[in-house]
N, C-alpha and C positions, 0 to 999 in steps of 0.2 A: 236868541241864536234858533232856529226851527231844527228840528231833527231829522232827517235823512230815513224816509222808510227804507228797511229792511228790503233789500231786493235781488235778485239772483244772483247778478254777477258778485254782490257780497257771500251768499251762500256758497257759492262756487270756491271763492276765496278760504273761506273755515272748511271745505272738505278738503282743498290742497295743501291745507297749512296742516290738518289732521293725520293722511295721507303721507307726507313728506317725512312724517317723523317715523316712520314703518318701512324697516327696511326689509321686513320679510315679505312686503307685497313688492318693493322693486318697482320699475316704471310701469304707470297705469293710464288708464284712457278714463276720463271721466265725459258722463253727458246726462245733463238733466232726463229726470222721465216726468213730464209733465202730466200726464194721466196719474201719479199717484200722491201729487202735491197735497197735502191736508191740511187745515187748519190752522193754514199760515206758515206752513212746513213746504220747502221747496226739497224736491227728491232728488238724489242723483245716484246715475249708477258706477259706478269705481271699480273697473274692470284691469286686472295684472297684466299683463303684456305676455307674460310667458303661459301664461296658463287660461286666459281669458275666460268667455263666460262660466267655465268650472270655477271660477274663484270671485264672480261678481258681488259684491258686497253693495248693498242701498243704503245713504244714511240719507234722510229727513232731516234738514238743517232750519232753525228758525234765528234768528237773534240772539236769542238766550241758550238755546238749547239745541244738542246735535244727537239724533234717535238712531240707531241704526238695525238692521232688517234680521230676523232671525233672532232675535233677544225679548224670550218673555216679557219682562219687567219694561222694558223700551214700548213694545206692542201694547200692554199695558195704558203706560202714561200716553202713547197715541191715545187709546180708547175715552180716557178720562177726557182729555184734551178736547176729541170732538164729541165727546157727551151720549155714547151710544148707548151705553148702560142705565143712562138719566132721564133721555130724552126721546119720546119714539121720532121713527121715521128719519134721524139725523143721517144716517147713510141708506140709500134703498140696498136691496137683496145683490146687484150686480156689483155695484161700489165697492161694498163692505166685501163681498167673496175676493176681487181683483186684491183689494188692500191684505186681506189676511192672507190669502194666497202667496204673494208676493212679500209681503214686509213680515211675515209672522213662522211661516210653514214653506218659505223659499223654494214656492211651485210655481208653475205656467199653469194655467188652463181656462177654461171656457164652461161656464156654467152653460147647465142642461136643462131645456123646456120643454124638452122628449127625451124616451129613451135612445131615440136613433138620433138627435140632433145637429150631431156631427161628421163630415166627411169619412172620416179615421176611426168611426165606431166598426169594429167587423160586425155582422149579422151576427144577434144572441149573445155578442159581448156582455153587454146590458138588457138583461131579458126584461119587457113590459112588467112583469107584474113585481119586478124589485123596485121599479122607477118610483119615485116620489116626486111631482112636482117643486120647486123650489118655494120654502115658507119664509115669513117673518112673524116672530111674537112678542110683544110687548107688556111687559107687565112689573109688578112690583121687585123683582127678582131681575130688573136687567131686560136685554135684548136678546133673543134666540132667532138663529139662521141654520135655515137646512136645504141642503142645496146638494144637487151631484155635479160633479166638474169632468169633463174627460181633462184630463191631466196630460197635458203636452207635452211635457217631459220624460215623462214612460210609457204613456199612450195606453193607460187605461184610465176607463170611470171610477171614480172614487167618492164618494159621498161622507158627508162632513155637517156636523152637528154643534153647530158652535154657540156655547153662551158668552155672552158678556155683562159682568156683575155690574151692579151704580157703583163699585169701588174701582171698575174699570179689569177686573181680574177676569182673563178671557182664559176660559176651559173648551176643551173639544174631544169629540168620539170620530174615529173615521172608519171606514168599511169600505173595502173592494169586491 
């Protein structure tokens, strides 16, 4: 008998089972987030109806594991699964930034190619002399991503310097 491949509906059922046992969440809306699907894991947004986006939790679901956004150890496990710290160029800078922002630091934002690259940036809010273009480096210590983002939750530009070690351990520094 052949095994049926893990699919989106099976993943959704796993999320439903997980949140059904959590009385704190109450009634929730569950929606796929396909642009965050990574390494065979399906991404789902779970939003409690009582508080909406303020209580959003994102889960990455596979046949044998479920990772939760905002959890350092789960994000590190994801980096190992993807191979970010061991294999060069497995996630380009925009793809990495999107996953880092949404799955590790629980933010929304747009990577900036220029200091004034977002229509909501006020003149002088990010002086051109402070701006550094997005960069990616890879070496024996793993991957390093550096980028400015216009944080669309707080409407401020934020610089991120993120390192992913071969072990998956992710460290970061930020400045506004």
